[in-house]
C-alpha positions as CSV (number, residue, x, y, z in Angstrom):
1,M,0.0,0.0,0.0
2,N,1.3,3.4,-0.9
3,V,0.3,6.5,1.1
4,T,1.3,9.9,0.0
5,I,1.6,12.5,2.7
6,S,2.0,16.2,2.3
7,S,1.8,19.3,4.3
8,Q,2.5,22.9,3.9
9,H,4.4,25.1,6.3
10,N,2.0,28.1,6.2
11,Y,-0.5,24.6,4.8
12,R,-18.5,-15.6,-2.8
13,R,-42.4,-69.8,-15.8
14,I,-41.3,-70.6,-15.7
15,V,-44.5,-68.8,-16.8
16,L,-44.5,-70.8,-20.0
17,A,-47.7,-70.8,-22.0
18,I,-47.6,-73.4,-24.7
19,S,-50.6,-74.1,-27.0
20,L,-50.2,-77.2,-29.1
21,S,-52.8,-77.8,-31.8
22,L,-52.4,-81.6,-31.6
23,V,-55.5,-83.8,-31.5
24,A,-56.4,-84.9,-28.0
25,I,-53.1,-83.7,-26.5
26,A,-52.8,-81.2,-23.7
27,L,-49.7,-80.6,-21.7
28,V,-50.1,-79.0,-18.3
29,W,-47.1,-77.9,-16.3
30,V,-47.7,-77.4,-12.6
31,F,-45.1,-75.9,-10.4
32,L,-45.7,-76.2,-6.7
33,P,-44.0,-73.9,-4.2
34,K,-41.2,-75.3,-2.0
35,A,-42.2,-76.0,1.6
36,Y,-40.2,-74.1,4.3
37,G,-40.4,-73.8,8.0
38,A,-41.5,-70.6,9.7
39,Q,-39.9,-67.4,8.6
40,L,-37.8,-65.6,11.2
41,G,-39.3,-62.3,12.2
42,Y,-37.6,-58.9,12.1
43,R,-34.1,-59.3,10.8
44,S,-31.2,-56.9,10.5
45,L,-27.4,-56.9,10.1
46,L,-25.4,-53.9,11.1
47,L,-21.8,-53.5,10.1
48,S,-19.4,-51.4,12.1
49,D,-17.5,-50.6,8.9
50,D,-19.0,-51.3,5.5
51,R,-15.9,-50.6,3.4
52,V,-14.4,-53.3,1.2
53,N,-11.7,-55.6,2.6
54,V,-11.7,-54.2,6.1
55,S,-12.2,-56.1,9.4
56,A,-15.6,-55.3,10.9
57,T,-18.0,-56.2,13.7
58,Y,-21.4,-57.6,12.5
59,L,-24.4,-57.0,14.8
60,L,-27.1,-59.6,13.9
61,N,-30.7,-59.2,15.1
62,F,-33.6,-61.5,14.4
63,N,-36.8,-62.7,16.0
64,I,-37.9,-66.3,16.5
65,T,-41.7,-65.9,16.4
66,D,-42.8,-69.3,17.9
67,P,-41.4,-71.7,20.5
68,E,-39.1,-74.3,19.1
69,T,-36.3,-76.7,20.1
70,L,-33.2,-74.7,19.3
71,G,-29.9,-76.4,19.1
72,S,-28.0,-74.5,16.5
73,L,-28.0,-71.5,14.1
74,K,-26.4,-71.4,10.7
75,V,-25.4,-68.1,9.2
76,Q,-24.3,-68.3,5.6
77,F,-23.0,-65.4,3.6
78,C,-23.7,-65.4,-0.2
79,S,-23.1,-62.9,-3.0
80,N,-25.9,-64.1,-5.2
81,D,-29.2,-64.1,-3.2
82,P,-30.7,-64.8,0.2
83,I,-32.9,-67.8,-0.9
84,I,-32.0,-70.7,1.3
85,N,-32.2,-73.6,-1.2
86,D,-30.2,-71.8,-3.9
87,V,-26.5,-72.5,-4.4
88,C,-24.6,-70.1,-2.2
89,I,-21.8,-68.3,-4.0
90,A,-19.3,-67.0,-1.4
91,P,-18.6,-63.2,-1.7
92,Q,-15.1,-62.6,-3.1
93,G,-12.7,-61.9,-0.3
94,F,-15.1,-62.4,2.5
95,D,-13.7,-64.4,5.4
96,I,-15.5,-65.4,8.6
97,S,-13.1,-68.2,9.6
98,S,-11.4,-66.2,12.3
99,V,-14.6,-64.8,13.7
100,T,-15.2,-64.6,17.5
101,L,-18.6,-64.4,19.2
102,G,-19.0,-61.2,21.2
103,S,-22.1,-60.2,23.0
104,E,-25.3,-62.3,23.0
105,S,-28.9,-61.5,24.1
106,G,-32.1,-63.4,23.9
107,V,-30.1,-66.6,23.5
108,T,-27.0,-66.3,25.5
109,D,-25.4,-69.8,25.4
110,F,-24.3,-70.1,21.8
111,T,-20.7,-71.0,21.0
112,I,-19.0,-71.3,17.6
113,L,-18.9,-74.8,16.2
114,A,-15.6,-74.7,14.5
115,S,-16.0,-78.1,12.6
116,E,-19.0,-76.7,10.7
117,T,-17.6,-73.2,10.2
118,D,-15.7,-72.1,7.1
119,S,-14.9,-68.8,5.3
120,N,-18.5,-67.9,4.6
121,T,-20.5,-70.2,6.8
122,L,-20.8,-69.8,10.6
123,V,-22.5,-72.4,12.8
124,L,-23.4,-71.6,16.4
125,T,-24.2,-74.4,18.7
126,R,-25.9,-74.9,22.1
127,T,-27.4,-77.7,24.1
128,P,-30.8,-78.3,22.3
129,S,-33.6,-77.0,24.5
130,T,-36.9,-75.1,24.1
131,Y,-36.6,-71.5,23.2
132,N,-40.0,-69.8,23.7
133,G,-39.4,-67.2,21.1
134,G,-38.4,-63.6,21.0
135,G,-35.5,-61.4,19.8
136,V,-32.0,-62.6,19.5
137,T,-29.0,-60.4,19.2
138,L,-25.5,-61.6,18.4
139,T,-22.2,-59.8,17.7
140,F,-19.5,-61.2,15.5
141,D,-16.0,-59.7,15.6
142,N,-13.1,-60.1,13.2
143,V,-15.2,-60.5,10.0
144,I,-13.4,-59.6,6.8
145,N,-15.7,-57.7,4.5
146,P,-16.1,-58.7,0.8
147,A,-13.5,-57.4,-1.6
148,D,-16.1,-56.1,-4.1
149,P,-18.6,-53.3,-3.4
150,G,-22.3,-54.0,-3.8
151,T,-25.1,-56.0,-2.2
152,D,-24.4,-59.3,-0.4
153,Y,-26.7,-61.5,1.6
154,A,-26.9,-63.5,4.8
155,R,-29.0,-66.7,5.1
156,L,-30.2,-67.6,8.6
157,L,-31.4,-71.2,9.5
158,T,-32.3,-72.5,12.9
159,Y,-32.1,-76.2,13.8
160,A,-33.2,-78.5,16.6
161,T,-29.9,-80.4,16.3
162,S,-26.7,-79.0,17.8
163,D,-24.7,-79.2,14.5
164,A,-27.1,-77.7,12.0
165,S,-27.9,-81.1,10.6
166,G,-31.3,-82.4,9.6
167,S,-34.2,-80.3,8.7
168,F,-34.2,-76.7,9.7
169,N,-36.8,-75.1,11.9
170,D,-37.0,-71.4,10.7
171,Y,-35.3,-69.4,8.0
172,G,-34.7,-65.9,6.9
173,G,-32.6,-63.7,4.6
174,I,-30.9,-60.3,5.0
175,A,-29.2,-58.1,2.5
176,F,-26.3,-55.8,3.4
177,G,-24.2,-53.4,1.4
178,I,-20.4,-53.1,1.0
179,V,-19.0,-49.9,-0.4
180,N,-15.8,-48.5,-1.7
181,P,-14.4,-45.8,0.7
182,L,-15.5,-42.3,-0.2
183,Q,-12.5,-40.2,-0.7
184,V,-12.8,-36.5,-0.4
185,T,-9.9,-34.2,-1.2
186,S,-9.6,-30.5,-1.2
187,T,-7.0,-27.8,-1.3
188,V,-6.7,-24.8,0.9
189,P,-4.6,-22.3,-1.0
190,P,-2.2,-20.1,0.9
191,Y,-3.5,-16.5,1.2
192,L,-2.5,-13.1,2.5
193,L,-5.1,-10.4,2.7
194,F,-3.7,-6.9,2.9
195,C,-5.2,-3.5,1.9
196,G,-5.0,0.1,3.0
197,G,-6.6,3.4,2.7
198,I,-7.6,6.5,4.5
199,T,-10.7,4.7,5.6
200,I,-11.9,1.0,5.4
201,S,-15.4,0.0,6.4
202,G,-15.2,-3.0,8.8
203,F,-12.8,-5.5,7.3
204,D,-14.0,-5.1,3.7
205,C,-11.1,-4.3,1.5
206,S,-13.4,-3.4,-1.3
207,T,-14.4,-0.3,0.7
208,A,-10.8,1.0,1.1
209,S,-10.8,4.6,0.1
210,G,-8.1,7.2,-0.3
211,D,-4.3,7.3,-0.4
212,Y,-3.4,10.9,0.2
213,V,-3.0,12.6,3.6
214,N,-2.9,16.4,3.8
215,F,-1.8,17.9,7.2
216,G,-2.7,21.4,6.0
217,D,-0.7,24.2,7.4
218,I,1.7,23.2,10.1
219,N,3.3,25.5,12.7
220,S,5.7,25.3,15.6
221,T,3.1,25.6,18.3
222,N,0.8,22.7,17.6
223,T,1.4,19.1,16.6
224,S,-0.1,18.2,13.2
225,S,-1.5,14.6,13.0
226,A,-3.4,12.3,10.6
227,Q,-4.1,8.6,10.3
228,T,-4.7,5.8,7.7
229,Q,-6.0,2.2,8.0
230,M,-4.9,-1.3,7.0
231,V,-6.6,-4.6,7.1
232,T,-4.7,-7.9,7.2
233,A,-5.3,-11.7,7.5
234,T,-3.4,-14.8,6.5
235,N,-3.3,-18.6,6.9
236,A,0.5,-18.6,6.7
237,N,1.8,-21.1,9.4
238,T,4.0,-18.5,11.0
239,G,2.0,-15.3,10.2
240,Y,3.4,-12.2,8.6
241,N,5.6,-9.1,9.0
242,M,4.5,-5.7,7.9
243,Y,7.2,-3.1,6.9
244,V,7.2,0.6,6.2
245,Y,9.4,2.1,3.5
246,G,10.0,5.7,2.6
247,T,11.5,8.9,3.7
248,T,10.5,11.7,6.0
249,L,8.8,14.8,4.8
250,T,11.0,17.0,2.6
251,S,10.6,20.2,0.6
252,G,13.5,20.4,-1.8
253,N,16.6,20.4,0.4
254,N,14.6,21.2,3.5
255,V,13.8,18.2,5.8
256,I,11.6,17.5,8.8
257,N,13.6,15.1,10.9
258,P,12.4,11.5,11.2
259,M,12.1,10.1,14.7
260,A,14.9,7.6,14.7
261,T,14.1,6.5,18.3
262,Q,10.8,6.5,20.1
263,D,9.8,9.8,21.6
264,V,6.8,11.8,22.5
265,S,5.4,14.6,20.4
266,R,7.4,17.8,21.1
267,P,5.9,20.9,19.4
268,G,8.7,23.3,18.3
269,I,11.1,20.4,17.6
270,S,11.6,18.9,14.1
271,Q,9.8,15.5,14.2
272,F,8.1,13.1,11.9
273,G,6.9,9.8,13.4
274,I,4.2,7.1,13.3
275,N,2.7,4.5,15.6
276,L,-0.2,1.9,15.4
277,V,-2.1,2.6,18.6
278,A,-4.6,5.0,20.1
279,N,-3.0,8.2,21.3
280,Q,-4.0,11.0,23.6
281,T,-1.2,13.5,22.9
282,P,-2.1,14.3,20.2
283,L,-5.5,12.7,20.0
284,V,-5.1,10.5,17.0
285,G,-5.2,6.8,16.0
286,A,-6.8,3.7,17.2
287,N,-5.8,0.4,18.7
288,P,-5.9,-2.8,16.5
289,V,-9.4,-4.2,16.2
290,G,-10.9,-7.5,14.9
291,P,-10.7,-11.2,15.6
292,G,-7.1,-11.5,14.4
293,V,-4.0,-11.7,16.5
294,A,-1.7,-9.3,14.6
295,A,-0.2,-6.5,16.7
296,P,2.2,-3.6,16.3
297,T,5.8,-4.3,17.1
298,S,7.4,-2.9,20.3
299,S,8.7,0.2,18.6
300,Y,5.2,1.2,17.4
301,D,2.9,0.0,20.1
302,V,3.3,2.6,22.9
303,P,0.6,5.2,23.1
304,N,1.9,8.8,22.6
305,W,5.3,7.5,21.6
306,F,6.2,7.7,17.9
307,K,9.1,6.6,15.6
308,F,9.9,6.4,12.0
309,V,12.7,4.3,10.5
310,S,12.3,3.1,6.9
311,N,12.4,-0.8,6.6
312,D,11.2,-1.2,10.2
313,V,8.8,-4.1,10.9
314,I,5.9,-2.1,12.3
315,A,3.4,-5.0,12.9
316,S,3.5,-8.8,12.9
317,T,2.1,-12.1,14.0
318,S,3.8,-15.5,14.4
319,Q,0.7,-17.6,13.6
320,P,-2.2,-17.6,11.1
321,T,-4.5,-14.7,11.9
322,N,-8.1,-13.7,11.1
323,Y,-8.9,-10.1,10.2
324,T,-7.1,-7.3,12.0
325,K,-7.6,-3.6,11.3
326,L,-4.5,-1.5,12.1
327,T,-4.5,2.2,12.3
328,A,-1.3,4.1,11.5
329,S,-1.0,7.5,13.2
330,Y,1.3,10.2,11.8
331,I,2.6,13.3,13.7
332,V,4.6,16.3,12.4
333,N,6.3,19.0,14.5
334,I,8.5,21.8,13.3
335,P,10.7,24.4,14.9
336,S,9.8,28.1,14.4
337,N,12.7,28.5,11.9
338,Q,11.5,25.7,9.6
339,S,11.9,26.8,6.1
340,P,8.6,27.4,4.3
341,G,7.5,25.0,1.5
342,V,5.3,22.1,0.6
343,Y,6.7,19.1,2.4
344,V,5.9,15.7,0.9
345,T,6.7,12.0,1.4
346,S,5.5,8.8,-0.1
347,L,5.3,5.8,2.3
348,T,5.0,2.2,1.1
349,Y,3.7,-0.5,3.4
350,V,4.7,-4.1,2.6
351,C,3.1,-7.2,4.2
352,L,5.0,-10.4,3.7
353,A,3.5,-13.8,4.8
354,N,5.7,-16.4,6.3
355,F,4.6,-19.6,4.5
C-alpha cells in the first residue's frame, strides 16, 4: 500500500404358456411352491464398517416368532441371493473363519462350532432346548468384508440339532451393502489479505478509500496529525511481517527530521513519526481491532510515543490470523525557523506472509 503524505508550512415360468394344436393332447405344467419352516421375524445386520476388505464387527438381530427346540444357528453369507435352497456363492474376499462371538442376548449360550464353520458359513451351537421365542442379538467380531462393493446376503437357519444337521426349523434372509471408501480431497490455498486506505469499512477491503493525507498548514506551536487504516489476514503457518518504507517529509533540500528513536510529540522540535495505537497526545489513531492476533511491534505499540525508520517491521504475527484492522497515526512537529514550503513524502507498506 502506498500512502502519499504532504503538508504545507504556512498549509462468494417358468411362466410358460404353450398351446399345441395336436389332437387330444394337452400338456399342463404345474409348479408347486417349496415348503419351508416358519420365517424368522424382524431381521437386521449392522456392520461397524461397510468398506471393502476391512475387518468389521457384525451385529445380527432376528426374531424367533414361535417356541421351538433350538440347538444351532447357521449363518451363511452369499453374494448371489438370500434364498435358502439356492446354491450359495461366497462373496469374493469375504472371510469369517477367524470370527469370534461377542455379546449375546435373547439366546446367551451359543458357541461357535468350528467343525462346521468355514470362510462364509458360521454355525453356532448350544445344548438343544426349548426357546420360547423372542428377539436374538449376536455380535460377531473379526469379520473380513467382501472385496467387491455391492449387495451381499446372509441366510439364517435354525435347527433342533446342535450341529445344523437335519431339517431346519426357521429361516430368513438379510441383504447388506459393501462400499468403496468415499475419498474427499480439497486444497486450501495459501493466502494473504492486505489492503490500506484513509478509511476502510469494517474488514471489507473493497471499501478502502483514499491514499493521500494532507496535514494542511503546520506550525511550531501545535502538533499536526493524521491517520490511515490497513486490514490484514493470512493462513500462513508463521504469520506475517509488515514493513514501512519511505523517507521523512521534505521540501527540496529542507527536511523535517524522522524520529529515529521512540519519543513523545514535542511541538517546536523537528519530528516526523508514526505508531499503530490510540494516542491522547495528540488525540489521533486507534488500537488494533478484529478477531485476528496481529499486533504492532514494540517500537510502534506505545501510546503517545512515535518513531519512523524506513524498513522497520511495524506489525507482525507469528501464527495464522483472522482479520485485523490496524490504524497508522502520523505526527509532524517543526521548529519556528523551519523553512517554508510544501513538504511531501510517499510511504510504502509491505506485508510479507511467512509460509
